[in-house]
ROKELUM-105856 format. One record per residue (C-alpha): residue in three letters; y, z, x. Coordinates in steps of 0.05 Angstrom, whole numbers, padded with zeros to 5 digits, always signed. Example, Ala and Ser with C-alpha at 12.3 -4.5 7.8 and 13.67 -1.06 7.14 Angstrom:
BEGIN
ALA-00090+00156+00246 SER-00021+00143+00273 
This chain:
BEGIN
MET-00362-01081+01146 GLU-00360-01102+01071 PHE-00299-01131+01029 LEU-00280-01124+00961 THR-00256-01193+00936 GLY-00230-01176+00864 VAL-00260-01156+00797 LYS-00336-01159+00799 GLN-00364-01211+00754 GLN-00416-01174+00701 LYS-00471-01198+00672 VAL-00462-01163+00614 VAL-00419-01196+00550 GLU-00373-01178+00499 ILE-00362-01187+00434 ALA-00310-01232+00443 ASP-00356-01277+00496 LEU-00394-01281+00434 THR-00347-01301+00385 MET-00304-01347+00424 LYS-00368-01399+00435 ASP-00438-01409+00400 MET-00487-01377+00442 THR-00547-01379+00389 GLY-00612-01379+00424 LYS-00583-01359+00484 THR-00609-01289+00518 VAL-00553-01240+00533 TRP-00542-01169+00564 VAL-00496-01121+00525 ARG-00480-01048+00530 GLY-00451-01000+00483 ILE-00461-00934+00445 VAL-00512-00933+00388 HIS-00467-00917+00330 THR-00525-00915+00277 ILE-00598-00929+00272 ARG-00632-00960+00206 ASP-00701-00950+00219 MET-00741-00989+00168 GLY-00812-00985+00201 GLU-00834-01053+00230 VAL-00755-01064+00244 ALA-00701-01024+00265 PHE-00626-01038+00261 LEU-00585-01013+00319 ILE-00514-01016+00308 LEU-00474-01009+00375 ARG-00405-00989+00382 LYS-00365-01030+00426 ARG-00287-01029+00447 GLU-00280-01088+00399 GLY-00319-01061+00344 LEU-00392-01060+00318 LEU-00451-01104+00340 GLN-00516-01111+00302 CYS-00580-01110+00347 VAL-00650-01116+00311 LEU-00710-01085+00344 GLU-00779-01115+00316 LYS-00832-01062+00332 GLY-00900-01082+00356 GLU-00958-01064+00402 ASN-00931-01087+00468 MET-00872-01040+00465 THR-00864-01005+00530 GLY-00834-00933+00539 GLU-00761-00960+00548 GLU-00767-00991+00481 ARG-00793-00940+00434 LEU-00750-00913+00379 ASP-00759-00839+00375 GLU-00718-00774+00386 ASP-00742-00773+00458 SER-00714-00845+00479 ILE-00655-00868+00435 ARG-00614-00832+00385 GLU-00544-00839+00353 GLU-00490-00835+00414 SER-00537-00857+00464 ALA-00517-00909+00513 VAL-00555-00968+00521 GLU-00557-01034+00558 ILE-00595-01088+00517 GLU-00628-01150+00537 GLY-00634-01200+00475 VAL-00633-01268+00443 VAL-00568-01288+00396 ARG-00585-01304+00328 LYS-00542-01327+00271 GLU-00539-01276+00209 GLU-00480-01284+00158 ARG-00490-01213+00131 ALA-00482-01183+00204 PRO-00409-01165+00234 TYR-00382-01229+00268 GLY-00439-01269+00239 PHE-00494-01254+00287 GLU-00535-01205+00317 ILE-00576-01191+00376 HIS-00653-01190+00375 ILE-00680-01140+00424 ASP-00722-01158+00482 ARG-00712-01096+00520 ILE-00671-01032+00520 LYS-00648-00991+00580 VAL-00622-00920+00559 LEU-00561-00909+00602 SER-00556-00835+00572 VAL-00575-00794+00515 PRO-00527-00735+00482 ALA-00545-00666+00496 LYS-00522-00642+00421 GLY-00511-00662+00356 LEU-00441-00685+00331 PRO-00397-00640+00294 LEU-00368-00695+00247 PRO-00406-00755+00215 ILE-00371-00803+00255 ALA-00412-00862+00231 LYS-00382-00858+00159 PRO-00336-00914+00142 LYS-00283-00862+00131 LEU-00285-00787+00160 ASN-00280-00750+00094 THR-00261-00685+00129 SER-00198-00642+00135 LEU-00146-00661+00189 GLU-00155-00590+00219 ALA-00224-00607+00232 LYS-00208-00680+00257 LEU-00158-00648+00312 ASN-00206-00593+00331 HIS-00257-00649+00348 ARG-00204-00702+00367 PRO-00241-00738+00424 ILE-00304-00738+00376 ALA-00269-00758+00312 LEU-00235-00818+00347 ARG-00300-00850+00358 ASN-00302-00866+00282 ILE-00289-00940+00277 ARG-00231-00929+00226 GLU-00202-00872+00271 ARG-00203-00917+00326 ALA-00163-00973+00294 VAL-00099-00930+00281 PHE-00092-00928+00355 ARG-00110-01001+00362 ILE-00056-01014+00317 GLN-00011-00966+00353 GLU-00023-01010+00422 GLY-00002-01061+00384 ILE+00062-01038+00363 VAL+00076-01015+00441 ARG+00054-01084+00468 GLY+00097-01116+00422 PHE+00159-01074+00444 ARG+00141-01089+00516 ASP+00128-01164+00507 PHE+00188-01174+00460 LEU+00236-01140+00507 TYR+00207-01172+00570 SER+00226-01236+00533 GLN+00293-01222+00520 GLY+00306-01200+00599 PHE+00297-01124+00595 THR+00276-01090+00657 GLU+00219-01036+00650 ILE+00243-00967+00678 HIS+00210-00893+00683 THR+00253-00838+00682 PRO+00239-00766+00700 LYS+00220-00714+00643 ILE+00246-00653+00682 GLY+00318-00648+00680 ALA+00377-00601+00691 LYS+00413-00621+00627 SER+00390-00648+00560 ALA+00420-00711+00536 GLU+00419-00685+00461 GLY+00447-00616+00470 GLY+00427-00557+00426 ALA+00379-00500+00418 ASN+00315-00545+00410 ILE+00304-00551+00488 PHE+00242-00524+00525 LYS+00266-00485+00578 LEU+00226-00477+00650 GLU+00235-00453+00721 TYR+00233-00505+00771 PHE+00228-00472+00838 HIS+00268-00416+00823 ARG+00320-00452+00786 PRO+00330-00472+00712 ALA+00308-00535+00682 ILE+00289-00573+00616 LEU+00239-00616+00592 GLN+00279-00681+00571 GLN+00294-00685+00497 SER+00309-00765+00512 PRO+00316-00808+00569 GLN+00388-00826+00545 PHE+00427-00807+00608 TYR+00382-00847+00652 LYS+00372-00905+00609 GLN+00451-00908+00605 MET+00458-00905+00686 MET+00409-00959+00692 VAL+00448-01006+00647 GLY+00501-01010+00706 VAL+00439-01035+00748 PHE+00400-01078+00708 ASP+00449-01090+00645 ARG+00382-01088+00596 VAL+00328-01034+00603 PHE+00272-01001+00564 GLU+00223-00944+00572 THR+00162-00921+00529 GLY+00147-00846+00548 PRO+00140-00772+00520 VAL+00203-00734+00494 PHE+00201-00658+00480 ARG+00235-00622+00425 ALA+00230-00549+00416 GLU+00238-00550+00341 LYS+00202-00493+00301 HIS+00191-00543+00246 ASN+00121-00542+00213 THR+00121-00610+00173 LYS+00085-00673+00159 ARG+00138-00711+00200 HIS+00152-00672+00264 LEU+00119-00667+00333 ASN+00141-00621+00386 GLU+00119-00675+00437 TYR+00125-00752+00416 THR+00131-00820+00448 SER+00197-00849+00441 LEU+00204-00926+00451 ASP+00276-00938+00482 PHE+00320-00987+00500 GLU+00395-00999+00524 MET+00431-01057+00532 GLY+00495-01075+00561 TYR+00547-01128+00541 ILE+00545-01116+00468 ASP+00596-01142+00424 GLY+00587-01084+00374 PHE+00526-01035+00348 GLU+00501-01095+00303 ASP+00469-01129+00368 ILE+00430-01066+00371 MET+00404-01071+00300 ALA+00394-01142+00308 MET+00352-01139+00372 GLU+00302-01086+00338 THR+00297-01131+00279 GLY+00277-01185+00328 PHE+00227-01129+00357 LEU+00199-01118+00291 GLN+00191-01194+00272 TYR+00150-01205+00335 MET+00108-01139+00324 VAL+00085-01161+00255 ALA+00070-01232+00283 LEU+00031-01197+00334 LEU-00007-01150+00292 GLU-00026-01205+00250 ARG-00054-01252+00304 ASP-00093-01204+00348 TYR-00101-01139+00311 GLY-00129-01174+00243 ASN-00192-01138+00240 GLU-00157-01066+00249 VAL-00101-01088+00194 LYS-00161-01105+00151 ARG-00197-01042+00166 LEU-00145-01001+00153 GLY-00126-01038+00090 ILE-00051-01048+00117 SER-00003-01093+00082 LEU+00042-01112+00140 PRO+00119-01108+00122 ASP+00168-01172+00113 VAL+00221-01162+00159 ASP+00254-01232+00155 ARG+00314-01195+00131 ILE+00332-01120+00136 PRO+00397-01096+00093 GLN+00445-01046+00120 ILE+00482-01000+00083 ARG+00540-00946+00105 PHE+00520-00873+00108 ASP+00568-00852+00057 GLN+00559-00911+00009 ALA+00477-00893+00014 LYS+00491-00825-00008 GLN+00535-00838-00060 ARG+00496-00894-00092 VAL+00429-00855-00091 SER+00465-00797-00120 GLU+00495-00839-00178 LYS+00427-00868-00192 TYR+00383-00816-00187 GLN+00424-00758-00210 ARG+00420-00717-00145 PRO+00486-00680-00122 ILE+00504-00687-00053 ARG+00495-00623-00020 ASN+00508-00642+00059 PRO+00567-00691+00073 TYR+00547-00700+00146 ASP+00469-00716+00151 LEU+00408-00739+00106 GLU+00363-00699+00078 PRO+00286-00711+00078 GLU+00290-00723+00002 GLU+00352-00768+00004 GLU+00317-00815+00057 MET+00264-00821+00011 LEU+00309-00837-00044 ILE+00346-00889-00004 GLY+00285-00918+00014 ARG+00262-00925-00059 TYR+00334-00953-00075 ILE+00331-01004-00022 GLN+00262-01031-00046 GLU+00279-01030-00119 GLU+00343-01064-00106 TYR+00332-01113-00052 GLY+00250-01106-00039 SER+00253-01086+00032 ASP+00213-01027+00061 PHE+00268-01018+00116 VAL+00339-01002+00114 PHE+00397-00998+00172 VAL+00440-00939+00150 THR+00508-00943+00193 HIS+00563-00895+00207 TYR+00540-00835+00214 PRO+00593-00779+00213 SER+00614-00759+00285 LYS+00602-00685+00271 LYS+00525-00697+00273 ARG+00521-00751+00325 PRO+00518-00733+00401 PHE+00578-00731+00450 TYR+00568-00804+00480 ALA+00573-00839+00406 MET+00627-00885+00406 ASP+00671-00865+00345 ASP+00694-00917+00291 PRO+00762-00935+00310 GLU+00775-00947+00242 ASP+00760-00882+00221 VAL+00736-00837+00274 ARG+00699-00784+00224 PHE+00649-00838+00230 THR+00609-00867+00291 LEU+00585-00935+00310 SER+00517-00916+00297 PHE+00455-00924+00256 ASP+00388-00896+00231 LEU+00332-00942+00214 LEU+00295-00921+00154 TYR+00225-00946+00139 LYS+00192-00928+00066 GLY+00241-00873+00063 LEU+00234-00840+00133 GLU+00276-00845+00196 VAL+00237-00880+00251 THR+00296-00904+00297 THR+00364-00873+00317 GLY+00410-00921+00353 GLY+00485-00938+00368 GLN+00544-00963+00410 ARG+00557-00911+00462 ILE+00630-00891+00497 HIS+00633-00934+00560 ASP+00704-00908+00581 ALA+00699-00850+00628 LYS+00765-00825+00599 LYS+00746-00826+00524 LEU+00679-00798+00548 GLU+00702-00733+00583 GLU+00758-00723+00529 LYS+00702-00719+00477 MET+00662-00669+00515 ALA+00721-00628+00525 GLU+00739-00628+00449 ARG+00663-00607+00440 GLY+00663-00554+00491 ILE+00607-00585+00532 GLY+00611-00571+00609 THR+00595-00616+00668 GLU+00549-00578+00704 GLY+00487-00617+00720 MET+00516-00681+00694 GLU+00559-00704+00750 GLN+00511-00757+00767 TYR+00512-00785+00696 LEU+00592-00782+00696 SER+00600-00813+00763 CYS+00570-00880+00733 PHE+00625-00887+00683 GLN+00679-00863+00732 CYS+00655-00925+00777 GLY+00656-00971+00715 MET+00605-00986+00657 PRO+00598-01042+00612 PRO+00603-01040+00535 HIS+00531-01014+00514 GLY+00491-00982+00459 GLY+00414-00969+00452 LEU+00359-00936+00405 GLY+00295-00898+00404 ILE+00239-00908+00361 GLY+00187-00855+00346 LEU+00126-00888+00359 GLU+00081-00831+00317 ARG+00129-00843+00260 LEU+00135-00917+00256 THR+00054-00919+00266 MET+00044-00867+00206 GLN+00088-00910+00162 LEU+00053-00980+00177 ILE-00020-00955+00169 GLY+00005-00908+00098 GLU-00010-00845+00124 GLU+00027-00776+00100 ASN+00021-00737+00162 VAL+00048-00755+00235 ARG-00010-00721+00269 GLU-00058-00776+00240 ALA-00020-00829+00288 CYS-00018-00787+00349 LEU-00083-00780+00395 PHE-00072-00705+00415 PRO-00016-00668+00373 ARG+00024-00615+00399 ASP+00062-00576+00345 LEU+00079-00503+00330 GLY+00009-00482+00331 ARG-00030-00539+00373 LEU-00042-00536+00458 GLU-00114-00564+00448 PRO-00142-00611+00458 
């Protein structure tokens, strides 16, 4: 009987192993994909693509070369997977300041056809449509890949920070009987001969779990059947959600998000420096984030930029952009919390401002003129919640379990949802949210 005792020790090393200690003069084994080949005659440079980046390997050709080591079309070509045995030597011009001088090459696989995109270039100078049509190949490009390393850092920062603040991670269903947001933008489906929907938000579930764990968070997909075809909308996106109980006011939610952003920026600086440099990112200053009331923001933008107020109940995309511009010009911040949105445009569970019930104790966070977060304080009193539902003509069918939590008692609470792709898009300086989504789903795209 054979037993497994844990992770198998590998003889091969990674770039991190080579950078953590001086291995100059030592023989090592490395594996990777041949990203590019520069054949200089007697010498060839093989650039390996590995998970951390590019590794330069040098092949000095001679008469004693075996079939495994010949550099020709039948043995090694770009996108071949290889294992290399060689000696580490210092080379300041190479990535990371060293290179591998090859003693032996073992070919693990050879591509059956050529690539549809020139992925070895520093930047893919092709259309977004072409990149999305060949997404798994386009993402082999070092710059394209870096976007999703940055996105990993955002999610990692969200998780790590909230764990440090006593939050419990939860995973809620994406198929439900009733939507948390309401409206017509719902994907409907048949669930074993019963009507069901794809969830627009984990809102109901995370509120229910506040009564269990006090503080909860989730990262997961949400679905919006919006017939938008814009650079800022997706029909499936990833939402970073948290909900926290025993708050003194909705300002506690904004403060918690500010803490997350500070943690995230520090993490990206520390652990994702190569990707930040490759993408040319200037990380934002999040030491202090201003806040402004919804009605005041609309008024100031209208006065400063001579733009009439057309919709008193919501922010139009152009207004968001102008608010971002105004805050940057007046306060030097890329972020701004816009608070006290009108009750008319917020969900039934949003708590009204006791000083003026036309407005809610809610907010959006704008980043460079684009909404990336929506949040606020929720109604926790069962009677008030049911009264507001009745006022809006909202039925209780499919929400019995949700409402029963409030009837059994709930603490004052609130939370938010962050659009991961939008936050990534603004951080990396792209103009289309599809650039920040691995496999976008929009009005016209279901593949790959």
